[in-house]
C-alpha angles and dihedrals in degrees: 000000000000125000090254090053090051090057093049115130137179115226126200125184113227113213117225092249089054094051101092098153136052120245136182115244112227090207097063103005089235126128122265100211124216111272095037120114114235144150128273109208116197121185107226094223097040108034090166087069095064115146136194114230135185105250095242091047091052092046090052093046092048091052091050092049093056094059 
């Protein structure tokens, strides 16, 4: 397993009608209220560590990771 493989994640967009529960975004530490579309990010090698992110927060974090 390479370092890049270790960082591999699966990302799924949650539509607003699917978002029935509030979550805390790890990117900004703000709440993602129910009814707001967002991203679910699941590490491939640690699926128990999945996190819900605001879409702009995930986009920013992903850009930062690639550098």
